[in-house]
All heavy atoms as TSV, in Angstrom:
chain	resi	resn	atom	element	x	y	z
A	1	MET	N	N	87.711	106.639	98.127
A	1	MET	CA	C	87.186	105.342	98.475
A	1	MET	C	C	88.195	104.281	98.011
A	1	MET	O	O	88.596	104.287	96.856
A	1	MET	CB	C	85.832	105.133	97.795
A	1	MET	CG	C	85.181	103.811	98.131
A	1	MET	SD	S	83.594	103.576	97.305
A	1	MET	CE	C	82.509	104.413	98.422
A	2	ILE	N	N	88.596	103.414	98.909
A	2	ILE	CA	C	89.512	102.351	98.521
A	2	ILE	C	C	88.721	101.229	97.848
A	2	ILE	O	O	87.507	101.114	98.051
A	2	ILE	CB	C	90.324	101.836	99.738
A	2	ILE	CG1	C	89.418	101.259	100.813
A	2	ILE	CG2	C	91.204	102.917	100.300
A	2	ILE	CD1	C	90.162	100.635	101.967
A	3	PRO	N	N	89.382	100.413	97.023
A	3	PRO	CA	C	88.643	99.404	96.251
A	3	PRO	C	C	87.780	98.455	97.078
A	3	PRO	O	O	86.758	97.991	96.607
A	3	PRO	CB	C	89.759	98.635	95.541
A	3	PRO	CG	C	90.908	99.569	95.497
A	3	PRO	CD	C	90.784	100.449	96.710
A	4	THR	N	N	88.171	98.153	98.304
A	4	THR	CA	C	87.395	97.206	99.101
A	4	THR	C	C	86.178	97.833	99.757
A	4	THR	O	O	85.363	97.134	100.325
A	4	THR	CB	C	88.275	96.568	100.196
A	4	THR	OG1	O	88.776	97.610	101.037
A	4	THR	CG2	C	89.401	95.769	99.593
A	5	ASP	N	N	86.038	99.154	99.695
A	5	ASP	CA	C	84.907	99.823	100.352
A	5	ASP	C	C	83.563	99.501	99.695
A	5	ASP	O	O	82.560	99.410	100.370
A	5	ASP	CB	C	85.101	101.336	100.384
A	5	ASP	CG	C	85.966	101.777	101.538
A	5	ASP	OD1	O	86.262	100.931	102.388
A	5	ASP	OD2	O	86.341	102.957	101.586
A	6	LYS	N	N	83.520	99.342	98.387
A	6	LYS	CA	C	82.248	99.081	97.707
A	6	LYS	C	C	81.631	97.762	98.170
A	6	LYS	O	O	80.488	97.751	98.615
A	6	LYS	CB	C	82.456	99.097	96.192
A	6	LYS	CG	C	81.202	98.893	95.413
A	6	LYS	CD	C	80.557	100.184	95.075
A	6	LYS	CE	C	79.405	99.905	94.123
A	6	LYS	NZ	N	78.420	100.912	94.163
A	7	PRO	N	N	82.354	96.630	98.099
A	7	PRO	CA	C	81.754	95.385	98.600
A	7	PRO	C	C	81.447	95.463	100.097
A	7	PRO	O	O	80.419	94.967	100.548
A	7	PRO	CB	C	82.809	94.325	98.320
A	7	PRO	CG	C	83.660	94.900	97.249
A	7	PRO	CD	C	83.626	96.381	97.455
A	8	PHE	N	N	82.327	96.108	100.854
A	8	PHE	CA	C	82.084	96.240	102.287
A	8	PHE	C	C	80.806	97.022	102.531
A	8	PHE	O	O	79.980	96.644	103.370
A	8	PHE	CB	C	83.258	96.930	102.976
A	8	PHE	CG	C	82.978	97.265	104.415
A	8	PHE	CD1	C	83.063	96.292	105.390
A	8	PHE	CD2	C	82.585	98.541	104.782
A	8	PHE	CE1	C	82.779	96.586	106.707
A	8	PHE	CE2	C	82.298	98.841	106.094
A	8	PHE	CZ	C	82.396	97.860	107.050
A	9	SER	N	N	80.619	98.103	101.805
A	9	SER	CA	C	79.439	98.939	101.982
A	9	SER	C	C	78.157	98.155	101.695
A	9	SER	O	O	77.185	98.254	102.443
A	9	SER	CB	C	79.536	100.151	101.062
A	9	SER	OG	O	78.386	100.951	101.167
A	10	LYS	N	N	78.163	97.367	100.628
A	10	LYS	CA	C	76.980	96.573	100.295
A	10	LYS	C	C	76.703	95.535	101.382
A	10	LYS	O	O	75.567	95.334	101.793
A	10	LYS	CB	C	77.176	95.880	98.954
A	10	LYS	CG	C	77.139	96.825	97.768
A	10	LYS	CD	C	77.422	96.076	96.497
A	10	LYS	CE	C	76.135	95.890	95.755
A	10	LYS	NZ	N	76.320	95.243	94.451
A	11	ARG	N	N	77.743	94.874	101.843
A	11	ARG	CA	C	77.563	93.856	102.882
A	11	ARG	C	C	77.136	94.485	104.204
A	11	ARG	O	O	76.321	93.934	104.929
A	11	ARG	CB	C	78.852	93.059	103.054
A	11	ARG	CG	C	79.101	92.138	101.907
A	11	ARG	CD	C	80.294	91.241	102.155
A	11	ARG	NE	N	80.491	90.350	101.041
A	11	ARG	CZ	C	81.397	90.530	100.089
A	11	ARG	NH1	N	82.198	91.572	100.136
A	11	ARG	NH2	N	81.505	89.669	99.101
A	12	ARG	N	N	77.710	95.636	104.513
A	12	ARG	CA	C	77.345	96.338	105.741
A	12	ARG	C	C	75.865	96.688	105.736
A	12	ARG	O	O	75.151	96.444	106.714
A	12	ARG	CB	C	78.189	97.602	105.888
A	12	ARG	CG	C	77.841	98.407	107.142
A	12	ARG	CD	C	78.359	99.814	107.076
A	12	ARG	NE	N	77.697	100.513	105.980
A	12	ARG	CZ	C	78.246	101.499	105.287
A	12	ARG	NH1	N	79.458	101.912	105.544
A	12	ARG	NH2	N	77.579	102.086	104.325
A	13	ASN	N	N	75.390	97.240	104.653
A	13	ASN	CA	C	73.975	97.605	104.570
A	13	ASN	C	C	73.084	96.376	104.692
A	13	ASN	O	O	72.033	96.424	105.333
A	13	ASN	CB	C	73.692	98.346	103.265
A	13	ASN	CG	C	74.340	99.710	103.235
A	13	ASN	OD1	O	74.670	100.278	104.269
A	13	ASN	ND2	N	74.543	100.239	102.046
A	14	GLY	N	N	73.493	95.262	104.096
A	14	GLY	CA	C	72.725	94.029	104.213
A	14	GLY	C	C	72.705	93.502	105.640
A	14	GLY	O	O	71.685	93.016	106.126
A	15	LEU	N	N	73.848	93.623	106.323
A	15	LEU	CA	C	73.938	93.161	107.705
A	15	LEU	C	C	73.061	94.007	108.628
A	15	LEU	O	O	72.365	93.474	109.497
A	15	LEU	CB	C	75.392	93.199	108.170
A	15	LEU	CG	C	75.681	92.648	109.546
A	15	LEU	CD1	C	75.274	91.188	109.644
A	15	LEU	CD2	C	77.169	92.798	109.851
A	16	VAL	N	N	73.067	95.308	108.426
A	16	VAL	CA	C	72.219	96.190	109.240
A	16	VAL	C	C	70.748	95.869	108.987
A	16	VAL	O	O	69.947	95.814	109.924
A	16	VAL	CB	C	72.528	97.677	108.950
A	16	VAL	CG1	C	71.501	98.587	109.594
A	16	VAL	CG2	C	73.927	98.029	109.439
A	17	LYS	N	N	70.387	95.620	107.739
A	17	LYS	CA	C	69.002	95.264	107.414
A	17	LYS	C	C	68.603	93.960	108.111
A	17	LYS	O	O	67.519	93.859	108.686
A	17	LYS	CB	C	68.840	95.116	105.906
A	17	LYS	CG	C	67.439	94.776	105.482
A	17	LYS	CD	C	67.325	94.630	103.974
A	17	LYS	CE	C	65.921	94.189	103.604
A	17	LYS	NZ	N	65.800	93.923	102.178
A	18	LYS	N	N	69.494	92.961	108.082
A	18	LYS	CA	C	69.201	91.686	108.745
A	18	LYS	C	C	69.079	91.856	110.253
A	18	LYS	O	O	68.222	91.252	110.891
A	18	LYS	CB	C	70.279	90.652	108.432
A	18	LYS	CG	C	70.309	90.234	106.988
A	18	LYS	CD	C	69.055	89.481	106.616
A	18	LYS	CE	C	69.137	89.029	105.171
A	18	LYS	NZ	N	67.902	88.525	104.653
A	19	ALA	N	N	69.935	92.679	110.846
A	19	ALA	CA	C	69.858	92.930	112.289
A	19	ALA	C	C	68.521	93.577	112.640
A	19	ALA	O	O	67.877	93.208	113.625
A	19	ALA	CB	C	71.018	93.809	112.739
A	20	TYR	N	N	68.093	94.529	111.814
A	20	TYR	CA	C	66.802	95.183	112.038
A	20	TYR	C	C	65.655	94.172	111.941
A	20	TYR	O	O	64.783	94.133	112.806
A	20	TYR	CB	C	66.612	96.314	111.024
A	20	TYR	CG	C	65.219	96.887	111.053
A	20	TYR	CD1	C	64.823	97.741	112.084
A	20	TYR	CD2	C	64.300	96.574	110.065
A	20	TYR	CE1	C	63.531	98.255	112.125
A	20	TYR	CE2	C	63.016	97.083	110.094
A	20	TYR	CZ	C	62.642	97.922	111.123
A	20	TYR	OH	O	61.363	98.426	111.156
A	21	GLU	N	N	65.696	93.354	110.903
A	21	GLU	CA	C	64.640	92.356	110.721
A	21	GLU	C	C	64.608	91.363	111.881
A	21	GLU	O	O	63.541	90.997	112.371
A	21	GLU	CB	C	64.848	91.619	109.402
A	21	GLU	CG	C	64.600	92.484	108.186
A	21	GLU	CD	C	65.040	91.842	106.883
A	21	GLU	OE1	O	65.703	90.777	106.921
A	21	GLU	OE2	O	64.720	92.400	105.822
A	22	LEU	N	N	65.773	90.923	112.326
A	22	LEU	CA	C	65.852	89.995	113.454
A	22	LEU	C	C	65.280	90.615	114.720
A	22	LEU	O	O	64.579	89.955	115.484
A	22	LEU	CB	C	67.305	89.576	113.669
A	22	LEU	CG	C	67.574	88.499	114.699
A	22	LEU	CD1	C	66.886	87.200	114.305
A	22	LEU	CD2	C	69.071	88.279	114.834
A	23	SER	N	N	65.561	91.901	114.926
A	23	SER	CA	C	65.039	92.570	116.120
A	23	SER	C	C	63.514	92.638	116.099
A	23	SER	O	O	62.868	92.497	117.133
A	23	SER	CB	C	65.629	93.972	116.258
A	23	SER	OG	O	65.103	94.854	115.289
A	24	ILE	N	N	62.940	92.815	114.922
A	24	ILE	CA	C	61.483	92.872	114.787
A	24	ILE	C	C	60.869	91.481	114.955
A	24	ILE	O	O	59.938	91.281	115.743
A	24	ILE	CB	C	61.075	93.466	113.414
A	24	ILE	CG1	C	61.580	94.896	113.273
A	24	ILE	CG2	C	59.565	93.397	113.212
A	24	ILE	CD1	C	61.029	95.881	114.265
A	25	ILE	N	N	61.393	90.507	114.220
A	25	ILE	CA	C	60.827	89.150	114.223
A	25	ILE	C	C	60.900	88.516	115.604
A	25	ILE	O	O	59.958	87.876	116.065
A	25	ILE	CB	C	61.548	88.269	113.183
A	25	ILE	CG1	C	61.207	88.749	111.774
A	25	ILE	CG2	C	61.165	86.801	113.344
A	25	ILE	CD1	C	62.063	88.117	110.693
A	26	CYS	N	N	62.041	88.693	116.284
A	26	CYS	CA	C	62.252	88.032	117.576
A	26	CYS	C	C	61.939	88.934	118.770
A	26	CYS	O	O	62.090	88.514	119.912
A	26	CYS	CB	C	63.688	87.543	117.683
A	26	CYS	SG	S	64.109	86.324	116.436
A	27	ASN	N	N	61.558	90.187	118.493
A	27	ASN	CA	C	61.273	91.152	119.546
A	27	ASN	C	C	62.431	91.238	120.548
A	27	ASN	O	O	62.260	91.071	121.756
A	27	ASN	CB	C	59.966	90.812	120.263
A	27	ASN	CG	C	59.480	91.953	121.115
A	27	ASN	OD1	O	59.752	93.119	120.823
A	27	ASN	ND2	N	58.769	91.636	122.186
A	28	ILE	N	N	63.642	91.476	120.010
A	28	ILE	CA	C	64.842	91.577	120.833
A	28	ILE	C	C	65.544	92.899	120.562
A	28	ILE	O	O	65.266	93.573	119.570
A	28	ILE	CB	C	65.829	90.414	120.550
A	28	ILE	CG1	C	66.221	90.380	119.077
A	28	ILE	CG2	C	65.229	89.091	120.981
A	28	ILE	CD1	C	67.291	89.363	118.746
A	29	GLU	N	N	66.431	93.267	121.450
A	29	GLU	CA	C	67.243	94.460	121.268
A	29	GLU	C	C	68.600	94.043	120.726
A	29	GLU	O	O	69.220	93.114	121.228
A	29	GLU	CB	C	67.412	95.195	122.595
A	29	GLU	CG	C	66.100	95.699	123.150
A	29	GLU	CD	C	66.241	96.314	124.523
A	29	GLU	OE1	O	67.345	96.326	125.078
A	29	GLU	OE2	O	65.220	96.763	125.049
A	30	ILE	N	N	69.039	94.712	119.694
A	30	ILE	CA	C	70.310	94.393	119.046
A	30	ILE	C	C	71.163	95.649	118.978
A	30	ILE	O	O	70.684	96.713	118.604
A	30	ILE	CB	C	70.085	93.849	117.623
A	30	ILE	CG1	C	69.363	92.519	117.672
A	30	ILE	CG2	C	71.405	93.726	116.876
A	30	ILE	CD1	C	69.073	91.926	116.317
A	31	ALA	N	N	72.428	95.485	119.328
A	31	ALA	CA	C	73.427	96.531	119.131
A	31	ALA	C	C	74.472	95.958	118.195
A	31	ALA	O	O	74.993	94.869	118.420
A	31	ALA	CB	C	74.059	96.935	120.450
A	32	LEU	N	N	74.783	96.675	117.140
A	32	LEU	CA	C	75.711	96.210	116.126
A	32	LEU	C	C	76.745	97.297	115.882
A	32	LEU	O	O	76.394	98.445	115.640
A	32	LEU	CB	C	74.928	95.914	114.843
A	32	LEU	CG	C	75.654	95.425	113.616
A	32	LEU	CD1	C	76.253	94.039	113.876
A	32	LEU	CD2	C	74.705	95.372	112.435
A	33	ILE	N	N	78.019	96.931	115.975
A	33	ILE	CA	C	79.111	97.856	115.680
A	33	ILE	C	C	79.945	97.226	114.578
A	33	ILE	O	O	80.398	96.092	114.710
A	33	ILE	CB	C	79.985	98.114	116.921
A	33	ILE	CG1	C	79.147	98.674	118.057
A	33	ILE	CG2	C	81.129	99.065	116.573
A	33	ILE	CD1	C	79.889	98.792	119.362
A	34	ILE	N	N	80.151	97.963	113.503
A	34	ILE	CA	C	80.871	97.446	112.349
A	34	ILE	C	C	82.037	98.388	112.028
A	34	ILE	O	O	81.837	99.592	111.903
A	34	ILE	CB	C	79.948	97.351	111.119
A	34	ILE	CG1	C	78.696	96.550	111.443
A	34	ILE	CG2	C	80.685	96.772	109.931
A	34	ILE	CD1	C	77.622	96.656	110.386
A	35	PHE	N	N	83.229	97.810	111.887
A	35	PHE	CA	C	84.406	98.579	111.488
A	35	PHE	C	C	84.778	98.208	110.059
A	35	PHE	O	O	84.872	97.029	109.727
A	35	PHE	CB	C	85.590	98.288	112.417
A	35	PHE	CG	C	85.425	98.875	113.782
A	35	PHE	CD1	C	84.856	98.127	114.798
A	35	PHE	CD2	C	85.817	100.175	114.043
A	35	PHE	CE1	C	84.685	98.658	116.054
A	35	PHE	CE2	C	85.645	100.716	115.304
A	35	PHE	CZ	C	85.087	99.957	116.312
A	36	SER	N	N	85.011	99.214	109.229
A	36	SER	CA	C	85.403	98.969	107.844
A	36	SER	C	C	86.899	98.668	107.778
A	36	SER	O	O	87.633	98.948	108.729
A	36	SER	CB	C	85.101	100.200	106.985
A	36	SER	OG	O	86.031	101.228	107.249
A	37	PRO	N	N	87.353	98.129	106.644
A	37	PRO	CA	C	88.787	97.873	106.485
A	37	PRO	C	C	89.620	99.149	106.601
A	37	PRO	O	O	90.782	99.098	106.991
A	37	PRO	CB	C	88.900	97.282	105.074
A	37	PRO	CG	C	87.543	96.729	104.780
A	37	PRO	CD	C	86.575	97.614	105.518
A	38	SER	N	N	89.024	100.290	106.302
A	38	SER	CA	C	89.758	101.556	106.380
A	38	SER	C	C	89.672	102.203	107.763
A	38	SER	O	O	90.201	103.280	107.969
A	38	SER	CB	C	89.231	102.533	105.326
A	38	SER	OG	O	87.870	102.818	105.558
A	39	GLY	N	N	88.990	101.546	108.718
A	39	GLY	CA	C	88.943	102.046	110.084
A	39	GLY	C	C	87.700	102.834	110.444
A	39	GLY	O	O	87.513	103.197	111.591
A	40	ARG	N	N	86.858	103.112	109.485
A	40	ARG	CA	C	85.606	103.810	109.798
A	40	ARG	C	C	84.629	102.834	110.430
A	40	ARG	O	O	84.743	101.627	110.249
A	40	ARG	CB	C	85.001	104.407	108.535
A	40	ARG	CG	C	85.830	105.574	108.006
A	40	ARG	CD	C	85.281	106.073	106.724
A	40	ARG	NE	N	85.639	105.073	105.712
A	40	ARG	CZ	C	85.282	105.114	104.459
A	40	ARG	NH1	N	84.535	106.078	104.016
A	40	ARG	NH2	N	85.653	104.178	103.610
A	41	PHE	N	N	83.665	103.363	111.166
A	41	PHE	CA	C	82.706	102.463	111.799
A	41	PHE	C	C	81.292	102.952	111.606
A	41	PHE	O	O	81.032	104.102	111.310
A	41	PHE	CB	C	83.017	102.270	113.283
A	41	PHE	CG	C	82.597	103.422	114.157
A	41	PHE	CD1	C	81.394	103.379	114.821
A	41	PHE	CD2	C	83.401	104.536	114.305
A	41	PHE	CE1	C	80.994	104.432	115.636
A	41	PHE	CE2	C	83.018	105.588	115.111
A	41	PHE	CZ	C	81.820	105.532	115.769
A	42	ARG	N	N	80.380	102.007	111.763
A	42	ARG	CA	C	78.951	102.292	111.727
A	42	ARG	C	C	78.305	101.502	112.851
A	42	ARG	O	O	78.760	100.419	113.192
A	42	ARG	CB	C	78.373	101.853	110.393
A	42	ARG	CG	C	76.877	102.016	110.344
A	42	ARG	CD	C	76.385	102.361	108.988
A	42	ARG	NE	N	74.951	102.584	109.056
A	42	ARG	CZ	C	74.111	102.240	108.120
A	42	ARG	NH1	N	74.548	101.666	107.022
A	42	ARG	NH2	N	72.836	102.470	108.249
A	43	HIS	N	N	77.273	102.040	113.423
A	43	HIS	CA	C	76.590	101.316	114.483
A	43	HIS	C	C	75.086	101.316	114.227
A	43	HIS	O	O	74.561	102.149	113.496
A	43	HIS	CB	C	76.903	101.910	115.862
A	43	HIS	CG	C	76.471	103.337	116.015
A	43	HIS	ND1	N	75.207	103.689	116.380
A	43	HIS	CD2	C	77.158	104.491	115.847
A	43	HIS	CE1	C	75.116	105.013	116.437
A	43	HIS	NE2	N	76.293	105.512	116.110
A	44	PHE	N	N	74.446	100.343	114.826
A	44	PHE	CA	C	72.999	100.191	114.713
A	44	PHE	C	C	72.473	99.744	116.064
A	44	PHE	O	O	73.083	98.921	116.743
A	44	PHE	CB	C	72.653	99.129	113.659
A	44	PHE	CG	C	71.216	98.687	113.713
A	44	PHE	CD1	C	70.216	99.452	113.167
A	44	PHE	CD2	C	70.867	97.495	114.338
A	44	PHE	CE1	C	68.882	99.039	113.223
A	44	PHE	CE2	C	69.548	97.082	114.402
A	44	PHE	CZ	C	68.561	97.857	113.848
A	45	SER	N	N	71.379	100.297	116.472
A	45	SER	CA	C	70.701	99.881	117.695
A	45	SER	C	C	69.223	99.756	117.383
A	45	SER	O	O	68.634	100.656	116.775
A	45	SER	CB	C	70.930	100.909	118.796
A	45	SER	OG	O	70.261	100.540	119.968
A	46	SER	N	N	68.636	98.646	117.807
A	46	SER	CA	C	67.264	98.360	117.403
A	46	SER	C	C	66.209	99.207	118.102
A	46	SER	O	O	65.263	99.653	117.478
A	46	SER	CB	C	66.949	96.883	117.619
A	46	SER	OG	O	67.156	96.536	118.969
A	47	LYS	N	N	66.349	99.417	119.403
A	47	LYS	CA	C	65.286	100.121	120.118
A	47	LYS	C	C	65.758	101.331	120.909
A	47	LYS	O	O	65.077	102.321	120.977
A	47	LYS	CB	C	64.578	99.152	121.071
A	47	LYS	CG	C	63.826	98.061	120.363
A	47	LYS	CD	C	63.056	97.208	121.325
A	47	LYS	CE	C	62.315	96.117	120.571
A	47	LYS	NZ	N	61.560	95.253	121.433
A	48	LYS	N	N	66.899	101.208	121.528
A	48	LYS	CA	C	67.401	102.286	122.375
A	48	LYS	C	C	68.682	102.845	121.778
A	48	LYS	O	O	69.161	102.371	120.762
A	48	LYS	CB	C	67.709	101.747	123.773
A	48	LYS	CG	C	66.529	101.182	124.514
A	48	LYS	CD	C	66.972	100.692	125.864
A	48	LYS	CE	C	65.806	100.112	126.646
A	48	LYS	NZ	N	66.209	99.623	127.948
A	49	ARG	N	N	69.226	103.832	122.472
A	49	ARG	CA	C	70.545	104.309	122.077
A	49	ARG	C	C	71.545	103.176	122.275
A	49	ARG	O	O	71.434	102.409	123.221
A	49	ARG	CB	C	70.975	105.501	122.928
A	49	ARG	CG	C	70.132	106.729	122.738
A	49	ARG	CD	C	70.567	107.919	123.592
A	49	ARG	NE	N	71.292	107.566	124.793
A	49	ARG	CZ	C	72.489	108.078	125.124
A	49	ARG	NH1	N	73.090	108.937	124.352
A	49	ARG	NH2	N	73.078	107.727	126.248
A	50	ILE	N	N	72.516	103.085	121.387
A	50	ILE	CA	C	73.491	101.999	121.478
A	50	ILE	C	C	74.259	102.067	122.794
A	50	ILE	O	O	74.597	101.043	123.380
A	50	ILE	CB	C	74.439	101.985	120.259
A	50	ILE	CG1	C	75.184	100.659	120.203
A	50	ILE	CG2	C	75.384	103.169	120.283
A	50	ILE	CD1	C	75.851	100.375	118.884
A	51	GLU	N	N	74.481	103.267	123.302
A	51	GLU	CA	C	75.186	103.422	124.574
A	51	GLU	C	C	74.414	102.775	125.719
A	51	GLU	O	O	74.992	102.166	126.613
A	51	GLU	CB	C	75.443	104.901	124.891
A	51	GLU	CG	C	76.394	105.584	123.941
A	51	GLU	CD	C	75.729	106.143	122.693
A	51	GLU	OE1	O	74.513	105.885	122.465
A	51	GLU	OE2	O	76.426	106.812	121.922
A	52	ASP	N	N	73.090	102.891	125.686
A	52	ASP	CA	C	72.256	102.290	126.731
A	52	ASP	C	C	72.327	100.765	126.690
A	52	ASP	O	O	72.434	100.114	127.719
A	52	ASP	CB	C	70.802	102.740	126.584
A	52	ASP	CG	C	70.623	104.234	126.789
A	52	ASP	OD1	O	71.505	104.851	127.430
A	52	ASP	OD2	O	69.614	104.768	126.307
A	53	LEU	N	N	72.270	100.206	125.483
A	53	LEU	CA	C	72.348	98.751	125.361
A	53	LEU	C	C	73.711	98.224	125.789
A	53	LEU	O	O	73.810	97.212	126.486
A	53	LEU	CB	C	72.061	98.318	123.926
A	53	LEU	CG	C	70.613	98.411	123.469
A	53	LEU	CD1	C	70.497	98.064	121.986
A	53	LEU	CD2	C	69.735	97.497	124.284
A	54	LEU	N	N	74.773	98.913	125.382
A	54	LEU	CA	C	76.115	98.453	125.739
A	54	LEU	C	C	76.370	98.570	127.236
A	54	LEU	O	O	76.955	97.664	127.837
A	54	LEU	CB	C	77.173	99.229	124.951
A	54	LEU	CG	C	77.201	98.954	123.455
A	54	LEU	CD1	C	78.218	99.853	122.768
A	54	LEU	CD2	C	77.481	97.507	123.165
A	55	SER	N	N	75.939	99.636	127.852
A	55	SER	CA	C	76.155	99.772	129.296
A	55	SER	C	C	75.345	98.741	130.063
A	55	SER	O	O	75.804	98.205	131.075
A	55	SER	CB	C	75.820	101.187	129.780
A	55	SER	OG	O	74.459	101.464	129.615
A	56	ARG	N	N	74.154	98.413	129.558
A	56	ARG	CA	C	73.365	97.356	130.198
A	56	ARG	C	C	74.086	96.013	130.103
A	56	ARG	O	O	74.129	95.249	131.059
A	56	ARG	CB	C	71.997	97.269	129.541
A	56	ARG	CG	C	71.014	96.445	130.356
A	56	ARG	CD	C	69.626	96.589	129.817
A	56	ARG	NE	N	69.289	95.331	129.181
A	56	ARG	CZ	C	68.388	95.184	128.236
A	56	ARG	NH1	N	67.758	96.230	127.773
A	56	ARG	NH2	N	68.141	94.013	127.736
A	57	TYR	N	N	74.688	95.735	128.963
A	57	TYR	CA	C	75.436	94.492	128.775
A	57	TYR	C	C	76.686	94.472	129.655
A	57	TYR	O	O	76.970	93.468	130.305
A	57	TYR	CB	C	75.835	94.324	127.312
A	57	TYR	CG	C	76.646	93.084	127.069
A	57	TYR	CD1	C	76.035	91.833	127.025
A	57	TYR	CD2	C	78.020	93.146	126.895
A	57	TYR	CE1	C	76.773	90.681	126.809
A	57	TYR	CE2	C	78.767	92.004	126.673
A	57	TYR	CZ	C	78.138	90.778	126.636
A	57	TYR	OH	O	78.880	89.650	126.427
A	58	ILE	N	N	77.404	95.564	129.723
A	58	ILE	CA	C	78.626	95.639	130.523
A	58	ILE	C	C	78.317	95.439	131.999
A	58	ILE	O	O	79.088	94.813	132.726
A	58	ILE	CB	C	79.339	96.986	130.285
A	58	ILE	CG1	C	79.938	96.999	128.868
A	58	ILE	CG2	C	80.420	97.243	131.326
A	58	ILE	CD1	C	80.417	98.351	128.423
A	59	ASN	N	N	77.175	95.912	132.443
A	59	ASN	CA	C	76.809	95.807	133.851
A	59	ASN	C	C	76.255	94.444	134.251
A	59	ASN	O	O	76.031	94.192	135.425
A	59	ASN	CB	C	75.801	96.904	134.216
A	59	ASN	CG	C	76.427	98.272	134.180
A	59	ASN	OD1	O	77.618	98.439	134.441
A	59	ASN	ND2	N	75.647	99.272	133.822
A	60	LEU	N	N	76.026	93.563	133.284
A	60	LEU	CA	C	75.576	92.215	133.610
A	60	LEU	C	C	76.712	91.432	134.273
A	60	LEU	O	O	77.885	91.649	133.989
A	60	LEU	CB	C	75.161	91.463	132.351
A	60	LEU	CG	C	73.869	91.881	131.666
A	60	LEU	CD1	C	73.691	91.072	130.382
A	60	LEU	CD2	C	72.674	91.660	132.574
A	61	LEU	N	N	76.349	90.507	135.109
A	61	LEU	CA	C	77.339	89.601	135.669
A	61	LEU	C	C	77.850	88.686	134.565
A	61	LEU	O	O	77.145	88.385	133.604
A	61	LEU	CB	C	76.726	88.756	136.787
A	61	LEU	CG	C	76.196	89.523	137.996
A	61	LEU	CD1	C	75.467	88.574	138.934
A	61	LEU	CD2	C	77.355	90.192	138.730
A	62	ASP	N	N	79.080	88.205	134.690
A	62	ASP	CA	C	79.659	87.324	133.679
A	62	ASP	C	C	78.788	86.104	133.416
A	62	ASP	O	O	78.636	85.666	132.288
A	62	ASP	CB	C	81.062	86.867	134.101
A	62	ASP	CG	C	82.084	87.973	133.937
A	62	ASP	OD1	O	81.785	88.952	133.240
A	62	ASP	OD2	O	83.185	87.837	134.497
A	63	GLN	N	N	78.188	85.542	134.467
A	63	GLN	CA	C	77.357	84.345	134.283
A	63	GLN	C	C	76.104	84.656	133.487
A	63	GLN	O	O	75.587	83.811	132.755
A	63	GLN	CB	C	76.985	83.748	135.622
A	63	GLN	CG	C	76.148	84.678	136.498
A	63	GLN	CD	C	76.101	84.225	137.945
A	63	GLN	OE1	O	76.936	83.452	138.374
A	63	GLN	NE2	N	75.118	84.698	138.672
A	64	ASP	N	N	75.581	85.878	133.583
A	64	ASP	CA	C	74.397	86.259	132.829
A	64	ASP	C	C	74.709	86.500	131.358
A	64	ASP	O	O	73.824	86.453	130.520
A	64	ASP	CB	C	73.760	87.504	133.424
A	64	ASP	CG	C	73.155	87.245	134.802
A	64	ASP	OD1	O	72.809	86.079	135.066
A	64	ASP	OD2	O	73.045	88.192	135.592
A	65	ARG	N	N	75.974	86.788	131.046
A	65	ARG	CA	C	76.387	87.014	129.650
A	65	ARG	C	C	76.590	85.705	128.909
A	65	ARG	O	O	76.765	85.709	127.713
A	65	ARG	CB	C	77.702	87.784	129.615
A	65	ARG	CG	C	77.572	89.209	129.983
A	65	ARG	CD	C	78.863	89.913	129.718
A	65	ARG	NE	N	79.029	90.982	130.669
A	65	ARG	CZ	C	80.162	91.489	131.045
A	65	ARG	NH1	N	81.276	91.035	130.555
A	65	ARG	NH2	N	80.206	92.462	131.895
A	66	GLY	N	N	76.612	84.601	129.621
A	66	GLY	CA	C	76.820	83.305	128.981
A	66	GLY	C	C	78.279	82.938	128.830
A	66	GLY	O	O	78.645	82.143	127.996
A	67	TRP	N	N	79.147	83.555	129.633
A	67	TRP	CA	C	80.591	83.262	129.548
A	67	TRP	C	C	80.934	82.145	130.449
A	67	TRP	O	O	80.754	81.870	131.452
A	67	TRP	CB	C	81.428	84.463	129.889
A	67	TRP	CG	C	81.301	85.568	128.869
A	67	TRP	CD1	C	80.471	85.592	127.792
A	67	TRP	CD2	C	82.006	86.797	128.849
A	67	TRP	NE1	N	80.624	86.746	127.107
A	67	TRP	CE2	C	81.561	87.531	127.733
A	67	TRP	CE3	C	82.961	87.367	129.657
A	67	TRP	CZ2	C	82.048	88.758	127.413
A	67	TRP	CZ3	C	83.427	88.604	129.320
A	67	TRP	CH2	C	82.982	89.286	128.214
């Protein structure tokens, strides 16, 4: 474990918890992808598989994404 992994790990867990809480409170679907400084990643999906949420987002028209 590199020295920066401990603070990153704590913040990552807090961020995933907040994403979960937001999905419950607002009744929304959230997909979260987090990359650590060492290149490892973690993902979170509130209701469906993360692949389903991402493909749904990718298939939206640009105007529907808010771009």
